C-alpha positions as CSV (number, residue, x, y, z in Angstrom):
1,X,-0.2,-0.3,0.0
2,X,1.5,3.2,-1.3
3,X,0.5,7.0,0.7
4,X,0.5,9.7,-0.9
5,X,1.7,12.9,0.2
6,X,-0.7,16.9,-0.4
7,X,1.0,17.3,-3.3
8,X,0.7,13.8,-4.7
9,X,-3.3,14.1,-4.1
10,X,-3.4,17.4,-5.3
11,X,-1.5,16.5,-8.3
12,X,-4.3,13.0,-8.8
13,X,-7.0,15.0,-8.3
14,X,-6.6,19.0,-9.4
15,X,-7.8,19.9,-6.0
16,X,-5.8,22.2,-4.1
17,X,-5.0,22.6,-0.5
18,X,-8.7,24.3,1.1
19,X,-10.8,22.6,-1.6
20,X,-9.1,19.4,-0.1
21,X,-9.8,20.5,3.1
22,X,-13.2,21.5,2.3
23,X,-14.4,18.6,1.1
24,X,-12.9,16.4,4.4
25,X,-14.2,19.0,6.2
26,X,-17.7,17.8,5.0
27,X,-17.0,13.8,4.8
28,X,-16.7,13.9,0.5
29,X,-13.3,13.8,0.6
30,X,-11.2,10.7,2.8
31,X,-9.8,12.2,5.9
32,X,-5.6,11.7,5.8
33,X,-3.8,9.3,7.8
34,X,-1.4,11.0,10.8
35,X,1.9,10.1,9.6
36,X,4.2,12.1,11.9
37,X,3.5,14.9,14.5
38,X,3.0,17.3,11.1
39,X,3.1,14.7,8.5
40,X,0.0,13.2,6.6
41,X,-0.9,11.0,3.4
42,X,-3.1,9.7,2.3
43,X,-3.8,5.8,0.8
44,X,-3.5,6.1,-2.6
45,X,-6.3,3.3,-3.1
46,X,-9.1,5.3,-1.3
47,X,-7.5,8.5,-4.0
48,X,-8.1,6.9,-6.7
49,X,-11.8,4.8,-5.3
50,X,-13.0,9.2,-4.9
51,X,-11.8,9.6,-8.3
52,X,-13.6,6.7,-9.9
53,X,-16.0,8.0,-8.1
54,X,-16.6,11.1,-9.1
55,X,-15.7,9.6,-12.7
56,X,-19.3,6.9,-11.6
57,X,-21.6,10.5,-10.7
58,X,-20.7,12.3,-14.0
59,X,-20.8,9.3,-16.1
60,X,-24.7,8.8,-14.7
61,X,-26.3,12.3,-14.6
62,X,-26.5,13.4,-18.3
63,X,-26.6,17.0,-17.1
64,X,-22.5,16.3,-16.3
65,X,-21.9,13.9,-19.0
66,X,-21.7,15.7,-21.5
67,X,-19.1,17.6,-23.4
């Protein structure tokens, strides 16, 4: 299992720091795992699952799946 640090999560999701933590606060993005006193990370599979979920939401909604 791989742990992703915040810059890698931001790169994968396209979310910036503020948006990432807003989603964590409202329960729509996985919570980070503490790695040390001032370090957190996210299990790679949880980030990948979130991305797949966003794609599934888009694909299940005819209004957002139009390009």
